[in-house]
Backbone as CSV, one residue per row, in Angstrom:
resi,resn,N_x,N_y,N_z,CA_x,CA_y,CA_z,C_x,C_y,C_z
1,MET,175.227,99.039,125.455,174.121,98.332,126.070,174.410,98.178,127.559
2,ASN,173.428,98.490,128.399,173.593,98.315,129.839,173.500,96.846,130.187
3,LYS,174.470,96.394,130.945,174.535,94.995,131.339,173.894,94.833,132.707
4,LEU,173.179,93.736,132.894,172.581,93.428,134.178,173.696,93.234,135.205
5,PHE,173.503,93.760,136.397,174.493,93.555,137.447,174.676,92.067,137.687
6,ASP,175.921,91.643,137.863,176.156,90.249,138.216,176.794,90.113,139.587
7,LYS,177.226,91.246,140.160,177.826,91.262,141.492,177.295,92.469,142.255
8,CYS,177.278,92.341,143.562,176.840,93.441,144.419,177.799,94.616,144.264
9,PRO,177.282,95.812,143.975,178.174,96.960,143.824,178.848,97.374,145.134
10,ALA,178.306,96.949,146.275,178.893,97.320,147.560,179.994,96.364,148.003
11,CYS,179.708,95.044,147.924,180.679,94.095,148.475,181.256,93.127,147.447
12,GLY,180.690,93.092,146.236,181.177,92.181,145.204,180.610,90.779,145.301
13,GLY,179.683,90.551,146.225,179.068,89.227,146.379,178.104,88.919,145.244
14,PRO,177.714,87.653,145.097,176.786,87.275,144.017,175.392,87.847,144.261
15,LEU,174.739,88.268,143.198,173.380,88.793,143.301,172.370,87.706,142.991
16,ILE,171.238,87.799,143.648,170.111,86.908,143.362,168.916,87.803,143.090
17,ILE,168.264,87.578,141.968,167.060,88.331,141.618,165.917,87.723,142.418
18,THR,165.139,88.551,143.092,164.089,88.022,143.962,162.671,88.274,143.463
19,GLU,162.508,89.112,142.445,161.166,89.375,141.950,161.202,89.721,140.470
20,CYS,160.252,89.183,139.724,160.088,89.492,138.298,158.624,89.851,138.083
21,ARG,158.375,90.771,137.143,157.005,91.177,136.832,156.841,91.260,135.328
22,CYS,155.723,90.730,134.829,155.398,90.799,133.405,154.838,92.192,133.102
23,ALA,155.407,92.855,132.104,154.939,94.187,131.724,153.569,94.133,131.067
24,ALA,153.207,93.003,130.459,151.932,92.903,129.749,150.759,92.614,130.687
25,CYS,150.894,91.602,131.546,149.751,91.200,132.377,149.947,91.493,133.861
26,ASN,151.107,92.009,134.228,151.409,92.389,135.602,151.582,91.194,136.542
27,LEU,151.728,89.975,136.012,152.003,88.807,136.834,153.321,89.029,137.563
28,GLN,153.334,88.760,138.852,154.557,88.900,139.637,155.007,87.543,140.137
29,MET,156.298,87.290,140.044,156.877,86.042,140.525,157.952,86.400,141.542
30,ARG,157.924,85.736,142.674,158.934,85.969,143.704,159.693,84.685,143.948
31,GLY,160.973,84.816,144.216,161.811,83.653,144.491,163.267,84.055,144.437
32,ASP,164.117,83.090,144.298,165.544,83.330,144.147,165.945,82.876,142.752
33,PHE,166.237,83.839,141.867,166.576,83.551,140.490,168.007,83.988,140.216
34,SER,168.713,83.198,139.443,170.063,83.568,139.030,169.960,84.563,137.887
35,PRO,170.862,85.564,137.834,170.828,86.502,136.712,171.161,85.840,135.381
36,GLY,171.731,84.656,135.395,172.032,83.939,134.160,173.512,83.965,133.822
37,ALA,173.917,82.977,133.072,175.336,82.790,132.741,175.891,83.925,131.889
38,PHE,175.074,84.508,131.025,175.591,85.513,130.099,175.980,86.815,130.797
39,THR,175.506,87.027,132.024,175.917,88.228,132.750,177.381,88.154,133.170
40,ASN,177.937,86.947,133.178,179.343,86.776,133.561,180.303,87.001,132.399
41,LEU,179.773,87.176,131.191,180.627,87.418,130.034,181.031,88.887,129.975
42,THR,182.223,89.123,129.464,182.681,90.499,129.283,181.970,91.111,128.078
43,GLU,182.053,92.427,127.960,181.455,93.113,126.806,182.092,92.607,125.511
44,ASP,183.405,92.352,125.521,184.111,91.821,124.354,183.573,90.441,123.967
45,GLN,183.323,89.602,124.967,182.783,88.273,124.690,181.362,88.341,124.147
46,LEU,180.560,89.253,124.675,179.196,89.418,124.171,179.205,89.924,122.729
47,THR,180.104,90.842,122.424,180.234,91.341,121.049,180.636,90.204,120.123
48,PHE,181.571,89.383,120.559,182.003,88.231,119.768,180.813,87.315,119.467
49,ILE,179.992,87.040,120.470,178.816,86.178,120.269,177.853,86.809,119.273
50,ARG,177.615,88.124,119.383,176.718,88.812,118.436,177.225,88.665,117.000
51,VAL,178.543,88.886,116.806,179.118,88.764,115.460,179.047,87.311,114.998
52,PHE,179.355,86.379,115.876,179.288,84.956,115.561,177.890,84.583,115.065
53,LEU,176.866,85.069,115.754,175.486,84.794,115.347,175.135,85.498,114.044
54,ARG,175.626,86.732,113.877,175.339,87.492,112.663,175.870,86.769,111.425
55,VAL,177.044,86.132,111.547,177.630,85.409,110.402,177.218,83.938,110.417
56,ARG,176.261,83.618,111.294,175.679,82.277,111.388,176.721,81.190,111.637
57,GLY,177.735,81.518,112.419,178.738,80.529,112.797,179.759,80.212,111.732
58,ASN,179.742,80.943,110.624,180.720,80.719,109.554,182.072,81.270,110.017
59,LEU,183.008,80.364,110.341,184.277,80.785,110.923,185.128,81.591,109.954
60,SER,185.072,81.273,108.660,185.826,82.053,107.674,185.324,83.487,107.629
61,GLU,184.006,83.640,107.648,183.406,84.979,107.657,183.730,85.703,108.963
62,LEU,183.746,84.958,110.056,184.084,85.535,111.356,185.526,86.042,111.359
63,GLU,186.438,85.271,110.763,187.842,85.704,110.646,187.933,87.027,109.885
64,ARG,187.212,87.104,108.757,187.244,88.324,107.934,186.621,89.507,108.677
65,THR,185.476,89.280,109.302,184.764,90.363,109.981,185.566,90.931,111.149
66,LEU,186.144,90.046,111.948,186.877,90.493,113.135,188.351,90.779,112.867
67,GLY,188.837,90.288,111.725,190.245,90.484,111.396,191.179,89.718,112.316
68,VAL,190.760,88.527,112.719,191.584,87.694,113.596,191.763,86.315,112.961
69,SER,192.727,85.566,113.485,193.034,84.239,112.939,192.110,83.178,113.538
70,TYR,192.098,82.023,112.894,191.296,80.892,113.364,191.678,80.487,114.796
71,PRO,192.987,80.392,115.141,193.327,80.050,116.526,192.795,81.071,117.546
72,THR,192.765,82.346,117.165,192.213,83.372,118.061,190.724,83.141,118.277
73,ILE,190.027,82.791,117.208,188.590,82.506,117.307,188.361,81.321,118.236
74,ARG,189.144,80.259,118.052,189.010,79.080,118.920,189.267,79.448,120.379
75,ASN,190.282,80.258,120.631,190.582,80.668,122.007,189.436,81.472,122.611
76,LYS,188.863,82.374,121.810,187.730,83.172,122.304,186.531,82.269,122.614
77,LEU,186.260,81.308,121.728,185.162,80.373,121.966,185.421,79.525,123.207
78,ASP,186.660,79.084,123.386,187.013,78.311,124.585,186.803,79.132,125.849
79,ASP,187.214,80.401,125.821,187.037,81.283,126.982,185.555,81.455,127.315
80,ILE,184.744,81.681,126.276,183.308,81.861,126.484,182.694,80.578,127.032
81,ASN,183.060,79.444,126.468,182.547,78.162,126.965,182.945,77.921,128.410
82,ASP,184.166,78.301,128.786,184.613,78.136,130.173,183.732,78.938,131.125
83,VAL,183.432,80.183,130.760,182.589,81.035,131.612,181.187,80.440,131.720
84,LEU,180.602,80.031,130.590,179.243,79.493,130.600,179.184,78.154,131.333
85,GLU,180.189,77.328,131.180,180.225,76.028,131.859,180.359,76.217,133.371
86,ARG,181.172,77.164,133.785,181.351,77.451,135.205,180.013,77.850,135.827
87,GLU,179.245,78.666,135.116,177.942,79.107,135.622,176.957,77.947,135.685
88,SER,176.993,77.045,134.708,176.011,75.963,134.676,176.248,74.940,135.778
89,THR,177.442,74.920,136.365,177.724,73.969,137.439,177.569,74.599,138.821
90,THR,177.186,75.887,138.879,176.966,76.558,140.149,175.484,76.494,140.483
91,PRO,175.104,75.656,141.458,173.677,75.522,141.762,173.136,76.765,142.467
92,VAL,171.885,77.078,142.163,171.192,78.160,142.849,170.148,77.506,143.736
93,LYS,170.213,77.789,145.028,169.259,77.199,145.950,167.957,77.979,145.872
94,VAL,166.869,77.255,145.662,165.555,77.872,145.552,164.650,77.239,146.595
95,LYS,163.967,78.079,147.363,163.052,77.584,148.382,161.759,77.122,147.711
96,PRO,161.147,76.045,148.217,159.854,75.625,147.667,158.781,76.648,148.027
97,PRO,157.703,76.691,147.249,156.640,77.645,147.572,156.017,77.307,148.924
98,PRO,155.515,78.313,149.616,154.867,78.058,150.906,153.683,77.111,150.747
99,ALA,153.368,76.422,151.824,152.293,75.424,151.785,150.966,76.044,151.347
100,GLU,150.667,77.272,151.797,149.374,77.878,151.431,149.281,78.148,149.932
101,ASP,150.412,78.499,149.283,150.405,78.698,147.834,150.171,77.366,147.112
102,ARG,150.833,76.322,147.583,150.640,74.998,146.968,149.190,74.556,147.117
103,ARG,148.632,74.769,148.317,147.230,74.384,148.550,146.296,75.147,147.617
104,SER,146.546,76.440,147.448,145.711,77.268,146.582,145.771,76.764,145.134
105,ILE,146.972,76.448,144.679,147.139,75.933,143.310,146.418,74.596,143.160
106,LEU,146.593,73.714,144.132,145.932,72.398,144.059,144.409,72.534,144.138
107,GLN,143.918,73.507,144.902,142.475,73.741,144.963,141.955,74.203,143.603
108,ASN,142.743,75.044,142.896,142.349,75.475,141.552,142.278,74.298,140.588
109,VAL,143.137,73.311,140.752,143.066,72.096,139.929,141.788,71.344,140.258
110,ALA,141.508,71.190,141.551,140.298,70.474,141.980,139.032,71.167,141.479
111,ASP,139.070,72.509,141.418,137.910,73.274,140.952,137.816,73.338,139.427
112,GLY,138.811,72.768,138.745,138.804,72.784,137.287,139.298,74.089,136.685
113,LYS,139.888,74.957,137.490,140.381,76.239,137.001,141.770,76.126,136.379
114,LEU,142.501,75.066,136.731,143.855,74.833,136.200,143.989,73.376,135.789
115,SER,144.770,73.155,134.738,145.104,71.779,134.372,146.267,71.323,135.253
116,ALA,146.526,70.037,135.261,147.645,69.510,136.055,148.971,70.087,135.573
117,GLU,149.114,70.245,134.251,150.358,70.790,133.693,150.562,72.242,134.123
118,GLU,149.477,73.037,134.072,149.567,74.435,134.508,149.906,74.526,135.988
119,ALA,149.305,73.641,136.776,149.567,73.639,138.213,151.025,73.298,138.501
120,LEU,151.556,72.319,137.782,152.958,71.939,137.973,153.873,73.120,137.672
121,LEU,153.607,73.834,136.568,154.406,75.014,136.239,154.309,76.083,137.325
122,LYS,153.088,76.299,137.822,152.908,77.312,138.862,153.632,76.915,140.148
123,ILE,153.557,75.650,140.518,154.239,75.195,141.730,155.741,75.337,141.575
124,GLN,156.240,75.070,140.382,157.679,75.200,140.132,158.109,76.662,140.117
125,ASN,157.220,77.573,139.696,157.586,78.975,139.531,157.201,79.859,140.703
126,VAL,156.236,79.461,141.508,155.820,80.290,142.627,156.848,80.134,143.724
127,GLN,157.483,81.224,144.075,158.510,81.208,145.126,158.232,82.334,146.101
128,GLU,158.766,82.213,147.289,158.612,83.303,148.252,159.874,83.482,149.033
């Protein structure tokens, strides 16, 4: 499986995704998005998670499937948790949407084209 880049191939710096597009409706979102914590996991760690989910977290079954001991399983889980926890404490700075986008969204609420909840989601998701 091809893994999403998590570092710049040229300099090794952190990558920020700046645009997403829906394949179904062609909606485009621009902003600064993190690739996500799971991109920082190794292929071995991702395989471990897949097997863990396949056996529904049954540690005895996981021991049999992987042929490893319970302490090894705990160590692997600790390593994965460390990577995911490290990512969750790294803030991603996101710029607020431009004033004209906010005005447009608020005008759609005033015109009855959007509910307040939809507008809040759009304001939170519209980035430039």
